[in-house]
N, C-alpha and C positions, 0 to 999 in steps of 0.2 A: 172348841176353838174355831173361829171363823176360818174359812179356806184362805183368805188373803193373809191373815196373820200366820198361818201355817206355812204358806208359800214364802213369806218374808223371812221366817225363821230358817227355812230350808236354804234360801238364797244366802243368808248371812253365814250359815254354817259352811256351805260350799265355797263361798268367797274366802272365808278364813282358811280353809284347807288349801286353796290355791295360793293364797298369800304366803303361806309358810314355804312352799316349794321354791319360788323365786329367791326368797331370802337365803335359803340354804344353798341354792345354786350360786348366788352372788358371793356368799362366804367362801364356797369352794373355789370359785373363780379368783377371788381376791387372794386366797392362799397360793394358788398357782402363780399369780402375778408376783406375789412377794418372793416366791422361790426364784422366779426369773430375775427379779431385781437384785436379789442377793448374789446370784450366780454371775450376772452380766454387768452389774452397775455398782455394787457395793465397794469395789476397790477405789472408786472416786467419790461416790455420792452417799450421803446419809439416806438410807432407804427405809429406816424405821420411823416410828412416831417420835423419837427423840435422838439426840446425838448430833455431832458435827460431821460434816463431810470430810473424808480423808484428804481430798484434793482441794487446795485453796480455790475458791471461786466456783466450785461445783455445787449447784443448788441442792438443798435437802429436798427429797421427794415429797415430804409432807407440805411443802410450800410451792410445789411445782405448778399448782393450779393458779397461782398469782402471775406466773410467767407465760403459760401456754393455755390455750383453750382446750380443755380436756374433751370437749365434744368432738373436736377435729383431730386431736392428738393420736387417736387410734389409727386414723388414716395416714398420718405422717409416719407412724411407726411401720406401716405396711409398705410405704413408698420410699425406702432408703432414707430414714431419718438421719439428719446430721445437724448439729447445733451451729456449725461454723467455727467452733473452737478448735484450735489445732490439736489439742490432746484428746478430743472426743472422737471415738471411732464412728464410722457410719454403720447403722444397723438397718436390717430389713427383717421384720417380724412376720410370721404367719398370721393369718386372720385370728386364729384362736389365741396365740400368744399376745398379740396386740390387744385383744379384748381382755385377756386376763390381767395384763400389766395395767391397763387403764382402770379396770375394776379395783385393783389394789390402790392405785393412786387416788381414786375417788374416796376410798375407805379411810385414808389417812390424812386427807387435806385438813389443814388448820389445826393440827394437833402438835 
């Protein structure tokens, strides 16, 4: 087997091994985010892939990406997020919690 073909096979194998780790990490992060959503948000919002929000007018988390930019939402969560709705409490998340909740929101969008 030529050296370039062997190097290419090695590179593909190493890339596949590294690709699995971030997916596993993202799944774990999304699970942490779901736990946060259930604990802090489920009393008003539908936090799963289906179902209605218990509070009228509270958006389902699976459609939140239509209302907010999820790329910047993580920063909003860290900087005392408030929707402006009188029933909505103000939250300030740690960096890790904001990252976890955002990972979960990304995982369930459009479902």
